[in-house]
mmCIF file of the C-alpha atoms, coordinates in Angstrom:
data_MODEL
# 
_entry.id   MODEL 
# 
loop_
_atom_site.group_PDB 
_atom_site.id 
_atom_site.type_symbol 
_atom_site.label_atom_id 
_atom_site.label_alt_id 
_atom_site.label_comp_id 
_atom_site.label_asym_id 
_atom_site.label_entity_id 
_atom_site.label_seq_id 
_atom_site.pdbx_PDB_ins_code 
_atom_site.Cartn_x 
_atom_site.Cartn_y 
_atom_site.Cartn_z 
_atom_site.occupancy 
_atom_site.B_iso_or_equiv 
_atom_site.pdbx_formal_charge 
_atom_site.auth_seq_id 
_atom_site.auth_comp_id 
_atom_site.auth_asym_id 
_atom_site.auth_atom_id 
_atom_site.pdbx_PDB_model_num 
ATOM 1   C CA . MET A 1 1   ? 38.182  10.159  14.812  1.00 0.00 ? 1   MET A CA 1 
ATOM 2   C CA . ASP A 1 2   ? 39.534  8.838   11.829  1.00 0.00 ? 2   ASP A CA 1 
ATOM 3   C CA . TYR A 1 3   ? 36.824  8.284   8.842   1.00 0.00 ? 3   TYR A CA 1 
ATOM 4   C CA . ASP A 1 4   ? 36.866  4.228   8.504   1.00 0.00 ? 4   ASP A CA 1 
ATOM 5   C CA . GLU A 1 5   ? 36.485  4.602   12.407  1.00 0.00 ? 5   GLU A CA 1 
ATOM 6   C CA . GLN A 1 6   ? 33.452  7.462   11.303  1.00 0.00 ? 6   GLN A CA 1 
ATOM 7   C CA . LEU A 1 7   ? 32.095  5.701   8.642   1.00 0.00 ? 7   LEU A CA 1 
ATOM 8   C CA . ASP A 1 8   ? 31.839  2.398   11.316  1.00 0.00 ? 8   ASP A CA 1 
ATOM 9   C CA . ARG A 1 9   ? 30.674  3.869   13.974  1.00 0.00 ? 9   ARG A CA 1 
ATOM 10  C CA . ALA A 1 10  ? 27.782  5.213   10.326  1.00 0.00 ? 10  ALA A CA 1 
ATOM 11  C CA . ILE A 1 11  ? 26.928  1.673   9.637   1.00 0.00 ? 11  ILE A CA 1 
ATOM 12  C CA . GLU A 1 12  ? 26.465  0.603   12.502  1.00 0.00 ? 12  GLU A CA 1 
ATOM 13  C CA . GLU A 1 13  ? 23.909  2.868   13.060  1.00 0.00 ? 13  GLU A CA 1 
ATOM 14  C CA . THR A 1 14  ? 21.980  3.103   10.093  1.00 0.00 ? 14  THR A CA 1 
ATOM 15  C CA . PRO A 1 15  ? 19.438  0.341   10.399  1.00 0.00 ? 15  PRO A CA 1 
ATOM 16  C CA . ASP A 1 16  ? 19.220  -2.747  7.600   1.00 0.00 ? 16  ASP A CA 1 
ATOM 17  C CA . ILE A 1 17  ? 16.826  -2.314  5.409   1.00 0.00 ? 17  ILE A CA 1 
ATOM 18  C CA . GLU A 1 18  ? 15.565  -5.535  5.538   1.00 0.00 ? 18  GLU A CA 1 
ATOM 19  C CA . GLU A 1 19  ? 14.287  -4.508  9.466   1.00 0.00 ? 19  GLU A CA 1 
ATOM 20  C CA . ALA A 1 20  ? 12.634  -0.983  8.418   1.00 0.00 ? 20  ALA A CA 1 
ATOM 21  C CA . ALA A 1 21  ? 10.669  -2.428  5.424   1.00 0.00 ? 21  ALA A CA 1 
ATOM 22  C CA . SER A 1 22  ? 8.738   -5.521  8.345   1.00 0.00 ? 22  SER A CA 1 
ATOM 23  C CA . ARG A 1 23  ? 7.814   -2.300  9.787   1.00 0.00 ? 23  ARG A CA 1 
ATOM 24  C CA . PHE A 1 24  ? 5.496   -2.046  6.864   1.00 0.00 ? 24  PHE A CA 1 
ATOM 25  C CA . ASP A 1 25  ? 2.193   -4.960  7.545   1.00 0.00 ? 25  ASP A CA 1 
ATOM 26  C CA . LEU A 1 26  ? -0.669  -5.256  5.326   1.00 0.00 ? 26  LEU A CA 1 
ATOM 27  C CA . PRO A 1 27  ? -3.328  -6.329  7.483   1.00 0.00 ? 27  PRO A CA 1 
ATOM 28  C CA . ASP A 1 28  ? -5.676  -9.229  6.112   1.00 0.00 ? 28  ASP A CA 1 
ATOM 29  C CA . PRO A 1 29  ? -8.975  -8.186  4.251   1.00 0.00 ? 29  PRO A CA 1 
ATOM 30  C CA . ASP A 1 30  ? -11.949 -9.089  6.909   1.00 0.00 ? 30  ASP A CA 1 
ATOM 31  C CA . VAL A 1 31  ? -14.910 -9.826  3.968   1.00 0.00 ? 31  VAL A CA 1 
ATOM 32  C CA . ARG A 1 32  ? -17.601 -10.859 4.844   1.00 0.00 ? 32  ARG A CA 1 
ATOM 33  C CA . GLN A 1 33  ? -21.227 -11.627 2.345   1.00 0.00 ? 33  GLN A CA 1 
ATOM 34  C CA . GLU A 1 34  ? -23.790 -9.293  2.823   1.00 0.00 ? 34  GLU A CA 1 
ATOM 35  C CA . GLY A 1 35  ? -26.611 -10.506 0.517   1.00 0.00 ? 35  GLY A CA 1 
ATOM 36  C CA . ASN A 1 36  ? -24.940 -10.136 -3.369  1.00 0.00 ? 36  ASN A CA 1 
ATOM 37  C CA . VAL A 1 37  ? -22.299 -7.802  -1.173  1.00 0.00 ? 37  VAL A CA 1 
ATOM 38  C CA . THR A 1 38  ? -18.614 -7.895  -0.691  1.00 0.00 ? 38  THR A CA 1 
ATOM 39  C CA . VAL A 1 39  ? -18.395 -6.148  3.402   1.00 0.00 ? 39  VAL A CA 1 
ATOM 40  C CA . TYR A 1 40  ? -14.430 -5.335  3.417   1.00 0.00 ? 40  TYR A CA 1 
ATOM 41  C CA . GLU A 1 41  ? -14.841 -4.874  7.376   1.00 0.00 ? 41  GLU A CA 1 
ATOM 42  C CA . ASN A 1 42  ? -11.761 -4.014  8.182   1.00 0.00 ? 42  ASN A CA 1 
ATOM 43  C CA . PHE A 1 43  ? -10.933 -1.241  4.992   1.00 0.00 ? 43  PHE A CA 1 
ATOM 44  C CA . GLN A 1 44  ? -10.420 1.673   7.594   1.00 0.00 ? 44  GLN A CA 1 
ATOM 45  C CA . ALA A 1 45  ? -6.915  -0.450  8.862   1.00 0.00 ? 45  ALA A CA 1 
ATOM 46  C CA . THR A 1 46  ? -5.803  -0.997  5.696   1.00 0.00 ? 46  THR A CA 1 
ATOM 47  C CA . LEU A 1 47  ? -5.745  2.591   4.190   1.00 0.00 ? 47  LEU A CA 1 
ATOM 48  C CA . ASP A 1 48  ? -3.848  2.680   7.321   1.00 0.00 ? 48  ASP A CA 1 
ATOM 49  C CA . SER A 1 49  ? -1.588  0.725   6.846   1.00 0.00 ? 49  SER A CA 1 
ATOM 50  C CA . LEU A 1 50  ? -0.614  2.228   3.393   1.00 0.00 ? 50  LEU A CA 1 
ATOM 51  C CA . ASP A 1 51  ? -0.912  5.995   4.078   1.00 0.00 ? 51  ASP A CA 1 
ATOM 52  C CA . ARG A 1 52  ? -3.044  6.623   0.634   1.00 0.00 ? 52  ARG A CA 1 
ATOM 53  C CA . SER A 1 53  ? -6.669  7.847   0.074   1.00 0.00 ? 53  SER A CA 1 
ATOM 54  C CA . GLY A 1 54  ? -9.792  5.247   0.268   1.00 0.00 ? 54  GLY A CA 1 
ATOM 55  C CA . GLU A 1 55  ? -10.784 6.448   -2.496  1.00 0.00 ? 55  GLU A CA 1 
ATOM 56  C CA . HIS A 1 56  ? -7.784  5.735   -4.556  1.00 0.00 ? 56  HIS A CA 1 
ATOM 57  C CA . VAL A 1 57  ? -7.135  2.352   -3.246  1.00 0.00 ? 57  VAL A CA 1 
ATOM 58  C CA . MET A 1 58  ? -11.327 1.617   -3.980  1.00 0.00 ? 58  MET A CA 1 
ATOM 59  C CA . LYS A 1 59  ? -10.527 2.493   -7.190  1.00 0.00 ? 59  LYS A CA 1 
ATOM 60  C CA . TYR A 1 60  ? -7.959  0.067   -7.908  1.00 0.00 ? 60  TYR A CA 1 
ATOM 61  C CA . LEU A 1 61  ? -10.672 -2.087  -5.902  1.00 0.00 ? 61  LEU A CA 1 
ATOM 62  C CA . GLN A 1 62  ? -13.132 -1.545  -8.707  1.00 0.00 ? 62  GLN A CA 1 
ATOM 63  C CA . ASN A 1 63  ? -11.070 -2.182  -11.899 1.00 0.00 ? 63  ASN A CA 1 
ATOM 64  C CA . GLU A 1 64  ? -9.416  -5.256  -10.432 1.00 0.00 ? 64  GLU A CA 1 
ATOM 65  C CA . LEU A 1 65  ? -12.117 -6.687  -9.753  1.00 0.00 ? 65  LEU A CA 1 
ATOM 66  C CA . GLY A 1 66  ? -14.770 -6.208  -12.414 1.00 0.00 ? 66  GLY A CA 1 
ATOM 67  C CA . THR A 1 67  ? -16.394 -4.421  -10.341 1.00 0.00 ? 67  THR A CA 1 
ATOM 68  C CA . SER A 1 68  ? -18.405 -1.519  -8.082  1.00 0.00 ? 68  SER A CA 1 
ATOM 69  C CA . ALA A 1 69  ? -17.846 0.022   -4.893  1.00 0.00 ? 69  ALA A CA 1 
ATOM 70  C CA . ASN A 1 70  ? -18.126 3.115   -1.906  1.00 0.00 ? 70  ASN A CA 1 
ATOM 71  C CA . ILE A 1 71  ? -17.069 3.172   0.772   1.00 0.00 ? 71  ILE A CA 1 
ATOM 72  C CA . ASP A 1 72  ? -19.552 3.732   3.355   1.00 0.00 ? 72  ASP A CA 1 
ATOM 73  C CA . GLU A 1 73  ? -20.788 5.833   7.099   1.00 0.00 ? 73  GLU A CA 1 
ATOM 74  C CA . ARG A 1 74  ? -18.226 3.281   9.505   1.00 0.00 ? 74  ARG A CA 1 
ATOM 75  C CA . GLY A 1 75  ? -15.670 3.717   6.796   1.00 0.00 ? 75  GLY A CA 1 
ATOM 76  C CA . ARG A 1 76  ? -16.377 0.373   5.005   1.00 0.00 ? 76  ARG A CA 1 
ATOM 77  C CA . LEU A 1 77  ? -15.643 -0.911  1.766   1.00 0.00 ? 77  LEU A CA 1 
ATOM 78  C CA . ARG A 1 78  ? -19.130 -2.254  0.290   1.00 0.00 ? 78  ARG A CA 1 
ATOM 79  C CA . LEU A 1 79  ? -17.919 -3.674  -3.195  1.00 0.00 ? 79  LEU A CA 1 
ATOM 80  C CA . THR A 1 80  ? -21.377 -5.045  -5.101  1.00 0.00 ? 80  THR A CA 1 
ATOM 81  C CA . GLY A 1 81  ? -20.531 -9.371  -6.456  1.00 0.00 ? 81  GLY A CA 1 
ATOM 82  C CA . GLU A 1 82  ? -19.211 -12.005 -4.053  1.00 0.00 ? 82  GLU A CA 1 
ATOM 83  C CA . PHE A 1 83  ? -15.457 -12.239 -3.442  1.00 0.00 ? 83  PHE A CA 1 
ATOM 84  C CA . ARG A 1 84  ? -13.340 -14.429 -1.382  1.00 0.00 ? 84  ARG A CA 1 
ATOM 85  C CA . ARG A 1 85  ? -11.260 -13.063 1.523   1.00 0.00 ? 85  ARG A CA 1 
ATOM 86  C CA . ASP A 1 86  ? -7.824  -14.837 -0.449  1.00 0.00 ? 86  ASP A CA 1 
ATOM 87  C CA . ARG A 1 87  ? -9.062  -12.836 -4.287  1.00 0.00 ? 87  ARG A CA 1 
ATOM 88  C CA . VAL A 1 88  ? -9.207  -9.596  -2.783  1.00 0.00 ? 88  VAL A CA 1 
ATOM 89  C CA . GLN A 1 89  ? -6.302  -9.992  -0.093  1.00 0.00 ? 89  GLN A CA 1 
ATOM 90  C CA . GLU A 1 90  ? -4.220  -10.704 -3.262  1.00 0.00 ? 90  GLU A CA 1 
ATOM 91  C CA . ALA A 1 91  ? -5.571  -7.350  -5.009  1.00 0.00 ? 91  ALA A CA 1 
ATOM 92  C CA . MET A 1 92  ? -4.702  -5.471  -1.778  1.00 0.00 ? 92  MET A CA 1 
ATOM 93  C CA . GLU A 1 93  ? -0.806  -7.132  -2.418  1.00 0.00 ? 93  GLU A CA 1 
ATOM 94  C CA . GLU A 1 94  ? -0.513  -5.925  -5.870  1.00 0.00 ? 94  GLU A CA 1 
ATOM 95  C CA . TYR A 1 95  ? -1.437  -2.612  -5.250  1.00 0.00 ? 95  TYR A CA 1 
ATOM 96  C CA . ALA A 1 96  ? 0.583   -1.755  -1.718  1.00 0.00 ? 96  ALA A CA 1 
ATOM 97  C CA . GLU A 1 97  ? 3.499   -3.463  -4.723  1.00 0.00 ? 97  GLU A CA 1 
ATOM 98  C CA . GLY A 1 98  ? 2.652   -0.882  -6.875  1.00 0.00 ? 98  GLY A CA 1 
ATOM 99  C CA . TYR A 1 99  ? 1.516   2.031   -5.333  1.00 0.00 ? 99  TYR A CA 1 
ATOM 100 C CA . VAL A 1 100 ? 3.470   1.648   -1.909  1.00 0.00 ? 100 VAL A CA 1 
ATOM 101 C CA . ILE A 1 101 ? 6.812   -0.694  -1.809  1.00 0.00 ? 101 ILE A CA 1 
ATOM 102 C CA . CYS A 1 102 ? 9.996   1.356   -2.952  1.00 0.00 ? 102 CYS A CA 1 
ATOM 103 C CA . SER A 1 103 ? 10.934  -0.317  -6.037  1.00 0.00 ? 103 SER A CA 1 
ATOM 104 C CA . GLU A 1 104 ? 14.787  0.986   -5.235  1.00 0.00 ? 104 GLU A CA 1 
ATOM 105 C CA . CYS A 1 105 ? 14.587  0.292   -1.472  1.00 0.00 ? 105 CYS A CA 1 
ATOM 106 C CA . GLY A 1 106 ? 12.002  -2.306  -0.951  1.00 0.00 ? 106 GLY A CA 1 
ATOM 107 C CA . LEU A 1 107 ? 10.684  1.199   1.825   1.00 0.00 ? 107 LEU A CA 1 
ATOM 108 C CA . PRO A 1 108 ? 6.451   2.115   1.729   1.00 0.00 ? 108 PRO A CA 1 
ATOM 109 C CA . ASP A 1 109 ? 7.921   5.589   3.091   1.00 0.00 ? 109 ASP A CA 1 
ATOM 110 C CA . THR A 1 110 ? 6.779   6.425   -0.313  1.00 0.00 ? 110 THR A CA 1 
ATOM 111 C CA . ARG A 1 111 ? 4.173   9.543   -1.328  1.00 0.00 ? 111 ARG A CA 1 
ATOM 112 C CA . ILE A 1 112 ? 1.574   9.555   -5.007  1.00 0.00 ? 112 ILE A CA 1 
ATOM 113 C CA . GLU A 1 113 ? 2.445   12.620  -7.484  1.00 0.00 ? 113 GLU A CA 1 
ATOM 114 C CA . LYS A 1 114 ? 1.174   14.131  -10.621 1.00 0.00 ? 114 LYS A CA 1 
ATOM 115 C CA . GLU A 1 115 ? 3.115   14.406  -13.395 1.00 0.00 ? 115 GLU A CA 1 
ATOM 116 C CA . ASN A 1 116 ? 1.641   15.031  -16.720 1.00 0.00 ? 116 ASN A CA 1 
ATOM 117 C CA . GLY A 1 117 ? -0.889  13.015  -16.164 1.00 0.00 ? 117 GLY A CA 1 
ATOM 118 C CA . ALA A 1 118 ? 1.069   10.458  -15.036 1.00 0.00 ? 118 ALA A CA 1 
ATOM 119 C CA . GLU A 1 119 ? 0.875   8.218   -11.116 1.00 0.00 ? 119 GLU A CA 1 
ATOM 120 C CA . LEU A 1 120 ? 4.366   8.482   -10.047 1.00 0.00 ? 120 LEU A CA 1 
ATOM 121 C CA . ILE A 1 121 ? 5.612   6.456   -5.970  1.00 0.00 ? 121 ILE A CA 1 
ATOM 122 C CA . ARG A 1 122 ? 8.494   9.381   -5.168  1.00 0.00 ? 122 ARG A CA 1 
ATOM 123 C CA . CYS A 1 123 ? 10.331  7.605   -2.202  1.00 0.00 ? 123 CYS A CA 1 
ATOM 124 C CA . GLU A 1 124 ? 10.460  9.672   0.616   1.00 0.00 ? 124 GLU A CA 1 
ATOM 125 C CA . ALA A 1 125 ? 13.385  7.583   2.037   1.00 0.00 ? 125 ALA A CA 1 
ATOM 126 C CA . CYS A 1 126 ? 16.056  6.847   -1.048  1.00 0.00 ? 126 CYS A CA 1 
ATOM 127 C CA . GLY A 1 127 ? 14.386  10.370  -3.389  1.00 0.00 ? 127 GLY A CA 1 
ATOM 128 C CA . ALA A 1 128 ? 13.616  7.387   -6.348  1.00 0.00 ? 128 ALA A CA 1 
ATOM 129 C CA . ARG A 1 129 ? 11.080  8.385   -7.986  1.00 0.00 ? 129 ARG A CA 1 
ATOM 130 C CA . SER A 1 130 ? 9.120   5.536   -10.442 1.00 0.00 ? 130 SER A CA 1 
ATOM 131 C CA . ALA A 1 131 ? 5.584   4.845   -12.698 1.00 0.00 ? 131 ALA A CA 1 
ATOM 132 C CA . ALA A 1 132 ? 3.262   3.769   -10.239 1.00 0.00 ? 132 ALA A CA 1 
ATOM 133 C CA . GLY A 1 133 ? 1.161   0.619   -10.721 1.00 0.00 ? 133 GLY A CA 1 
ATOM 134 C CA . ASN A 1 134 ? 4.305   -1.260  -12.127 1.00 0.00 ? 134 ASN A CA 1 
# 
């Protein structure tokens, strides 16, 4: 098999980036009001999809929504105040864009690393590194 045939075969067997990116599915937030608290019922499912720690995502939401929060014993996030589902969903999509999706290849195969006190996103698929939260 010559070089061109090998290259054609490799291209055929390589998955398209768009197809691979579609495997990332952020669940819609299931939120409900409980007095003056918004309960994010499927927070654990969201964490599983993001592959991030609950503390990291919670701190982001606290800053983004300007409130305090805690994770209860059932893995639900309890946000102080009333927040509509679309506002929570918007914040979670921004989190995914800034802390999960690779800015170079668009894949969710990333890890957060600390370097000199700064958070960086390292993509395990393409090797790119970028500042977190951008």
